[in-house]
N, C-alpha and C positions, 0 to 999 in steps of 0.2 A: 363363512371361509375359516380354514387357520389362520391364524396368523405367523407366515411362515417367512425364514429369513434366511437363505441358501448362500451368502457369498459376503464370505467379512474375516478381516485379517487383525492377526496379534503380531505381538513380536515376534514371535517362532519366522515370519517374515519382515514386512513393511508396513507393519499396524503398530501402531501407540500403545498400544495396553498388552497387559500379558493376556495368554489364553485364558486364564479363569476368568476373568476380570471380563471379558469380551464374553463369556459365558454370563455372567451375573449380570451386564447393563441389559443383554439383551434379555434375558426373564423379567426385569426389571421392567423392562417396557413393552412387557404382556407378550414376547415371540413365544409361540409354541412347538414350533421345528425349528429346529439351528444346523445349522451344517457350518461348521467353521474349513475356509478354504484358502491356508497360506498357501503362496506363492512355493513352489517346488518344494514342500518341504511339509512333513507329517507331524513336526514332532510338539506339536501346540494340541493336536487330540485328545492323550488323555487326558492332561488337566479340564480342558475344554469339556470334557465326557462328566468328569467326574461333577464338577458343579451340576453341569446337566440334570445326572442321576439326583443330584442331591437335592434340586430345587423342582425336580417332576416336571423338567421341561423336556420336551423328546429331541433328540441328537443321530445328528448320521455323520460319518467322517467325510469330509469334502478335502478338496486340493484345487488350486489352479495352476496349470502347466503350461508353462510357456514355449510355444512352438513358432514356426516361421511356416511362412502361407504368401504365396505372389510377392515375395518383398519385404514384407511388413511380418510385424508381430502379432499375434493373436494369440489369446488366450483359450486355452478349453477346462471347462470343469469339470473336476470328478466328484460322483455323489455319490452315498452309500456303495464303498466298495471293503475290499477287506485291507486292512491299511497292514498287514502284516504279508501282503503278496510280495515275493522276492522278485519279479520281474518289473512290477511299478517302482519299488526301491530302489529297484539299480538302477533304471531310468532316471527317475528324479537325481538321486547322487550324479549322475553324468549331468546334467543339468546344472546343480549346483557348480561344481567344478569347474563352470567358465565364464563363470558372474563375477570374481575376483578380475580375471584379466578383462575384461571389460572393464569393471571400474578406473579400472589404472590407466587404458584409452582413454576414456572420459574425461577422467582429469587431466590427462596429457592435452587433450582439445582445448579444456578450459584455461588450462594454463597460459595458451597460444594466445587468448584474448584480454589476458591480465587475470583473472582470476587464478590465485596461488592456495597450493593446500588442501583442495577439496578433496583429493581421497581420504587421507589424515581425517579432513571435518566431516565425510560422508560417515567414515567407518565409526567414529563416535557416536555416530545414531543407530549402528547399529548392531543389535545384541545378538545378532547370530551373524558373524563376518563372512559366511559363505551364501548366504542372502541378502548381501550389499543390491542396492535397487537403483534405480533412477530416483524414485523417492526420498531413499536418504542422502542422495545429495540434493534434492529440493529442498529439503529441509536445512542443511546447511547453509545453502545460499538465500535462504528466509533467515537464518538465524544470524549471518555476515552482512544483510542489510541490500543483497543483489537484486532481490524483489520483496514484494510484501507478503505475498502468500504461494503457498505451493502451487497451485492452479498454475499461475504466471511464470510460473518457471518453466513448466512443464511447456508454457506457450511459447516461449522466449529462448530457451535452454535444449530443453531434452526432447523433442522430436524429430524424426526425421528432415534436413534442411535448417537445423539448427546448430549455432555453433556447440555446442557438448555432447550430442549424440553418435555415436558408431555405431554401427552396423556388428551383429554379432550371429554368429549361428547357431540356431538354437535347432531342435528336433523338430520330424515334421509331425504333420494331421493323424498319419497314419500310426506314429510311434504312440503319440497321446492317448487317443481312442483305444489303440491296441492295449496299452496300458490297464486303459480303467476299464475297459468290459472285462480282461482276461481277469481283473481281481471281482469280477463280478459286480461292476459300479456303473453308473449310467453316464455319459459322457453327455456333455450342452457346452453346447458354443455360448461363452459370456459377453457382455455388455455388445453385441452386433454392431449398435449404431455408432459404437464408438471408432470404427474402421473406417479408413477411408477408401473403398470401396464402391466401384459403381455398379448399377443393378446389375449387370451380366456377371460383373466380377463376385459379386453378394450370392448370387444363383449356384454358380459355379463352384463359391465355398462349400455352400450346402447341400450339392449334389453329392462334390467328394467326400461330406461329413457322412452324411446318409449312408453311403454307399462304403463305408468303413467299418459301420455298427452304431454309427450315433444317433441317438434317437433324441435329442429336447435341445432347446434352444430356450435362453436369456429373454424370454419376452419384456417383465417388467425390471428396472436396473434404478441403480441412485445417479446412472448419470444417463439415463434418457431420457429424452423430452417425450412431450405427449404421440407428437408425431410416432416417434423411434417405436415407441409401445404398437400403435395401429401398423404399423407397417409388419412389425416383426409376429404380430397378432396374424394379421397376413398368411405369413409366410408359416409360421408353425402351423395351420389351420393345411394350406397346401400340403406342406409337408408331411402331414404326420405328425408331427415331431410333438412329443411333451412339455409345458410353458413352465419354466422355471421362474424364478424370482430371487431377487439380492438385492440389499444396499449397497456394495461394494464398499461396507464401513472399513473403514482406517483407523478411526482416530477422531475426539470430539473436534469440534473445529477446524476436522481437515476433509470433511467427506461432506458428499453429496445431502446425502439422506440417511439420519440417525438410525441403529439396530431395531428394527420391527415396524418404522415408520411409511414403509413403501403404503402406493395404491393396491387395491387388489388387481389380479388378472382379469381380463375380459371377459367376458360371460365368453362360453362356448368353446373356451379351451380345456382340455385334459393339462390337470397339473403334474408335476413330476412327481411328485412324493405319492400319487397313488400307484407308482413301479416299485418304491421302497417295501 
Protein backbone atom coordinates (compact mmCIF):
# COMPACT_ATOMS: atom_id res chain seq x y z
CA UNK A 1 0.00 0.00 0.00
CA UNK A 2 1.14 3.54 -0.70
CA UNK A 3 2.54 5.66 2.12
CA UNK A 4 -0.20 8.29 2.23
CA UNK A 5 -0.69 11.23 4.61
CA UNK A 6 -3.82 13.29 3.96
CA UNK A 7 -3.97 15.44 7.09
CA UNK A 8 -1.27 17.89 8.19
CA UNK A 9 -0.77 21.57 8.95
CA UNK A 10 1.65 24.40 8.24
CA UNK A 11 2.13 27.97 9.46
CA UNK A 12 -0.67 28.92 7.06
CA UNK A 13 -2.89 27.86 9.99
CA UNK A 14 -1.60 26.41 13.27
CA UNK A 15 1.40 24.32 12.26
CA UNK A 16 4.98 25.05 13.27
CA UNK A 17 6.64 24.60 9.85
CA UNK A 18 6.26 26.53 6.60
CA UNK A 19 4.25 24.69 3.95
CA UNK A 20 7.34 23.98 1.86
CA UNK A 21 9.12 22.51 4.90
CA UNK A 22 6.11 20.29 5.66
CA UNK A 23 6.24 18.89 2.12
CA UNK A 24 10.01 18.32 2.33
CA UNK A 25 9.67 16.54 5.67
CA UNK A 26 6.89 14.36 4.28
CA UNK A 27 8.96 13.37 1.25
CA UNK A 28 11.96 12.70 3.48
CA UNK A 29 9.81 10.39 5.60
CA UNK A 30 8.78 8.37 2.56
CA UNK A 31 5.32 9.84 1.94
CA UNK A 32 4.20 9.09 -1.62
CA UNK A 33 0.94 11.07 -1.59
CA UNK A 34 0.40 14.15 0.59
CA UNK A 35 -2.44 16.57 1.28
CA UNK A 36 -1.78 19.77 3.21
CA UNK A 37 -4.98 20.44 5.16
CA UNK A 38 -4.62 23.76 6.95
CA UNK A 39 -7.57 25.01 8.96
CA UNK A 40 -9.96 27.12 6.88
CA UNK A 41 -7.17 28.34 4.59
CA UNK A 42 -5.63 27.40 1.26
CA UNK A 43 -2.63 29.72 1.44
CA UNK A 44 0.00 27.01 1.90
CA UNK A 45 -1.05 24.86 -1.05
CA UNK A 46 1.07 26.45 -3.84
CA UNK A 47 4.34 26.18 -1.89
CA UNK A 48 3.64 22.61 -0.76
CA UNK A 49 2.69 21.54 -4.27
CA UNK A 50 5.82 23.12 -5.72
CA UNK A 51 8.06 21.13 -3.38
CA UNK A 52 6.07 17.94 -3.98
CA UNK A 53 6.50 18.36 -7.74
CA UNK A 54 10.21 19.05 -7.30
CA UNK A 55 10.69 15.89 -5.23
CA UNK A 56 8.38 13.62 -7.23
CA UNK A 57 5.84 13.20 -4.44
CA UNK A 58 2.16 13.01 -5.23
CA UNK A 59 0.10 15.93 -3.91
CA UNK A 60 -3.59 16.83 -3.68
CA UNK A 61 -5.20 20.00 -2.40
CA UNK A 62 -6.56 19.80 1.12
CA UNK A 63 -8.31 21.85 3.80
CA UNK A 64 -9.77 21.22 7.26
CA UNK A 65 -13.02 23.13 7.72
CA UNK A 66 -14.28 24.06 11.18
CA UNK A 67 -18.01 23.48 11.61
CA UNK A 68 -20.54 23.31 14.42
CA UNK A 69 -22.65 20.18 14.83
CA UNK A 70 -24.71 19.22 17.85
CA UNK A 71 -23.17 22.02 19.88
CA UNK A 72 -19.65 20.72 19.22
CA UNK A 73 -16.85 21.88 16.97
CA UNK A 74 -16.31 19.22 14.32
CA UNK A 75 -13.78 19.22 11.48
CA UNK A 76 -14.45 18.20 7.89
CA UNK A 77 -11.58 17.50 5.51
CA UNK A 78 -11.77 18.55 1.89
CA UNK A 79 -9.48 16.62 -0.47
CA UNK A 80 -8.57 16.91 -4.17
CA UNK A 81 -10.73 19.97 -4.91
CA UNK A 82 -10.30 22.98 -7.19
CA UNK A 83 -8.49 25.53 -5.02
CA UNK A 84 -9.75 28.38 -7.21
CA UNK A 85 -13.42 27.61 -6.59
CA UNK A 86 -15.16 30.88 -5.71
CA UNK A 87 -17.77 29.49 -3.31
CA UNK A 88 -15.21 27.50 -1.33
CA UNK A 89 -12.88 30.48 -0.99
CA UNK A 90 -15.71 32.79 0.07
CA UNK A 91 -16.86 30.28 2.68
CA UNK A 92 -13.39 29.90 4.15
CA UNK A 93 -13.00 33.68 4.31
CA UNK A 94 -16.26 33.84 6.27
CA UNK A 95 -14.95 31.34 8.82
CA UNK A 96 -11.65 33.16 9.22
CA UNK A 97 -13.41 36.45 9.89
CA UNK A 98 -14.72 35.15 13.22
CA UNK A 99 -11.46 33.78 14.62
CA UNK A 100 -10.00 37.04 15.98
CA UNK A 101 -13.20 37.81 17.89
CA UNK A 102 -13.15 34.32 19.40
CA UNK A 103 -9.50 34.77 20.38
CA UNK A 104 -10.25 38.04 22.17
CA UNK A 105 -13.05 36.37 24.14
CA UNK A 106 -10.76 33.45 25.04
CA UNK A 107 -8.16 35.89 26.32
CA UNK A 108 -10.77 37.65 28.45
CA UNK A 109 -11.81 34.34 30.00
CA UNK A 110 -8.21 33.43 30.79
CA UNK A 111 -7.65 36.84 32.37
CA UNK A 112 -10.48 36.12 34.80
CA UNK A 113 -8.37 33.31 36.28
CA UNK A 114 -5.21 35.39 36.42
CA UNK A 115 -3.60 34.60 33.04
CA UNK A 116 -2.85 37.99 31.49
CA UNK A 117 -1.73 38.93 28.01
CA UNK A 118 -2.95 35.75 26.36
CA UNK A 119 -4.28 37.41 23.21
CA UNK A 120 -1.03 39.23 22.44
CA UNK A 121 0.98 36.18 23.45
CA UNK A 122 -1.01 33.87 21.19
CA UNK A 123 -0.77 36.34 18.31
CA UNK A 124 3.02 36.17 18.52
CA UNK A 125 2.76 32.48 17.64
CA UNK A 126 0.33 33.03 14.74
CA UNK A 127 2.09 33.72 11.46
CA UNK A 128 -1.34 34.28 9.90
CA UNK A 129 -3.30 36.42 12.43
CA UNK A 130 -6.63 35.67 10.74
CA UNK A 131 -6.08 31.98 11.56
CA UNK A 132 -5.37 32.43 15.26
CA UNK A 133 -6.47 29.28 17.02
CA UNK A 134 -6.49 27.40 20.30
CA UNK A 135 -3.12 25.90 19.37
CA UNK A 136 -1.54 29.37 19.41
CA UNK A 137 -2.96 30.00 22.89
CA UNK A 138 -1.64 26.60 23.96
CA UNK A 139 1.88 27.46 22.81
CA UNK A 140 1.73 30.75 24.73
CA UNK A 141 0.64 28.95 27.91
CA UNK A 142 3.48 26.44 27.57
CA UNK A 143 5.95 29.24 26.85
CA UNK A 144 4.90 31.10 30.01
CA UNK A 145 5.07 27.97 32.18
CA UNK A 146 1.35 27.60 32.84
CA UNK A 147 1.43 24.05 31.46
CA UNK A 148 4.18 21.62 30.54
CA UNK A 149 2.99 20.81 27.01
CA UNK A 150 0.34 21.64 24.44
CA UNK A 151 -1.81 18.57 25.13
CA UNK A 152 -2.11 19.39 28.83
CA UNK A 153 -3.12 22.97 27.96
CA UNK A 154 -6.06 21.70 25.94
CA UNK A 155 -7.13 19.32 28.68
CA UNK A 156 -6.94 21.99 31.39
CA UNK A 157 -8.00 25.18 29.64
CA UNK A 158 -9.19 24.97 26.02
CA UNK A 159 -11.94 22.36 25.77
CA UNK A 160 -15.64 22.73 26.70
CA UNK A 161 -16.10 23.18 30.43
CA UNK A 162 -12.61 24.58 30.97
CA UNK A 163 -11.87 28.23 31.81
CA UNK A 164 -10.31 29.28 28.49
CA UNK A 165 -12.94 27.78 26.21
CA UNK A 166 -15.61 29.96 24.59
CA UNK A 167 -18.48 28.99 22.34
CA UNK A 168 -18.24 30.10 18.73
CA UNK A 169 -20.71 29.96 15.88
CA UNK A 170 -19.02 28.03 13.07
CA UNK A 171 -20.60 27.15 9.73
CA UNK A 172 -22.78 24.09 9.28
CA UNK A 173 -22.08 20.58 8.08
CA UNK A 174 -24.17 21.32 5.00
CA UNK A 175 -22.07 24.40 4.25
CA UNK A 176 -18.75 22.56 4.47
CA UNK A 177 -19.76 19.50 2.46
CA UNK A 178 -21.48 21.68 -0.12
CA UNK A 179 -18.38 23.81 -0.65
CA UNK A 180 -16.07 20.80 -0.96
CA UNK A 181 -18.28 18.78 -3.28
CA UNK A 182 -19.11 21.90 -5.29
CA UNK A 183 -15.39 22.41 -5.84
CA UNK A 184 -15.06 18.87 -7.21
CA UNK A 185 -13.51 17.43 -4.05
CA UNK A 186 -14.10 14.62 -1.59
CA UNK A 187 -15.41 15.44 1.90
CA UNK A 188 -14.19 13.33 4.83
CA UNK A 189 -14.97 13.43 8.56
CA UNK A 190 -11.68 14.25 10.30
CA UNK A 191 -10.49 12.22 13.34
CA UNK A 192 -14.01 11.09 14.39
CA UNK A 193 -12.62 9.40 17.50
CA UNK A 194 -11.87 12.78 19.05
CA UNK A 195 -15.49 13.93 19.28
CA UNK A 196 -17.34 13.33 22.51
CA UNK A 197 -20.35 11.75 20.84
CA UNK A 198 -22.38 8.76 21.95
CA UNK A 199 -22.82 5.94 19.45
CA UNK A 200 -26.30 7.14 18.46
CA UNK A 201 -24.99 10.70 18.07
CA UNK A 202 -22.09 9.53 15.90
CA UNK A 203 -24.50 7.62 13.69
CA UNK A 204 -26.67 10.73 13.43
CA UNK A 205 -23.63 12.75 12.32
CA UNK A 206 -22.62 10.14 9.77
CA UNK A 207 -26.18 9.77 8.46
CA UNK A 208 -26.43 13.52 7.89
CA UNK A 209 -22.93 13.70 6.43
CA UNK A 210 -23.64 10.94 3.90
CA UNK A 211 -27.00 12.43 3.00
CA UNK A 212 -25.29 15.72 2.14
CA UNK A 213 -22.81 14.04 -0.20
CA UNK A 214 -19.97 13.20 2.20
CA UNK A 215 -17.96 10.26 0.89
CA UNK A 216 -15.17 9.44 3.33
CA UNK A 217 -14.08 9.09 6.94
CA UNK A 218 -10.64 9.31 8.53
CA UNK A 219 -10.11 5.79 9.84
CA UNK A 220 -6.41 6.01 10.69
CA UNK A 221 -5.42 9.22 12.47
CA UNK A 222 -2.47 10.26 14.57
CA UNK A 223 -4.92 10.90 17.42
CA UNK A 224 -6.81 7.60 17.07
CA UNK A 225 -6.30 4.64 19.34
CA UNK A 226 -6.28 1.09 17.97
CA UNK A 227 -9.86 0.79 19.24
CA UNK A 228 -10.86 3.95 17.35
CA UNK A 229 -9.41 2.50 14.16
CA UNK A 230 -11.39 -0.71 14.62
CA UNK A 231 -14.64 1.15 15.31
CA UNK A 232 -14.34 3.51 12.35
CA UNK A 233 -13.20 0.74 10.01
CA UNK A 234 -16.46 -1.02 10.80
CA UNK A 235 -18.49 2.15 10.29
CA UNK A 236 -16.69 2.88 7.00
CA UNK A 237 -17.71 -0.52 5.70
CA UNK A 238 -21.27 -0.16 6.99
CA UNK A 239 -21.80 3.28 5.43
CA UNK A 240 -19.85 2.56 2.27
CA UNK A 241 -17.40 5.36 3.03
CA UNK A 242 -13.97 5.66 1.49
CA UNK A 243 -11.24 5.36 4.12
CA UNK A 244 -8.77 8.18 4.72
CA UNK A 245 -5.63 8.39 6.82
CA UNK A 246 -3.58 11.27 8.16
CA UNK A 247 -1.09 12.09 10.89
CA UNK A 248 -2.63 15.47 11.81
CA UNK A 249 0.99 16.63 12.00
CA UNK A 250 1.47 20.14 13.41
CA UNK A 251 5.18 20.14 14.08
CA UNK A 252 8.13 18.27 15.59
CA UNK A 253 7.55 17.48 19.24
CA UNK A 254 3.94 18.61 19.14
CA UNK A 255 2.21 15.89 17.17
CA UNK A 256 0.84 12.45 17.91
CA UNK A 257 2.61 10.94 14.89
CA UNK A 258 5.18 12.26 12.45
CA UNK A 259 4.41 12.63 8.76
CA UNK A 260 4.36 9.30 6.95
CA UNK A 261 4.62 7.22 10.14
CA UNK A 262 1.01 6.03 10.33
CA UNK A 263 -0.15 2.46 10.59
CA UNK A 264 -1.60 1.19 7.29
CA UNK A 265 -5.32 1.17 6.62
CA UNK A 266 -6.98 -2.05 7.77
CA UNK A 267 -7.77 -4.65 5.13
CA UNK A 268 -11.10 -4.59 3.34
CA UNK A 269 -11.45 -0.80 3.09
CA UNK A 270 -11.48 1.30 -0.08
CA UNK A 271 -8.79 4.00 0.20
CA UNK A 272 -10.04 7.52 -0.44
CA UNK A 273 -7.21 8.18 -2.88
CA UNK A 274 -8.83 5.80 -5.34
CA UNK A 275 -11.35 8.62 -5.89
CA UNK A 276 -8.64 11.09 -6.92
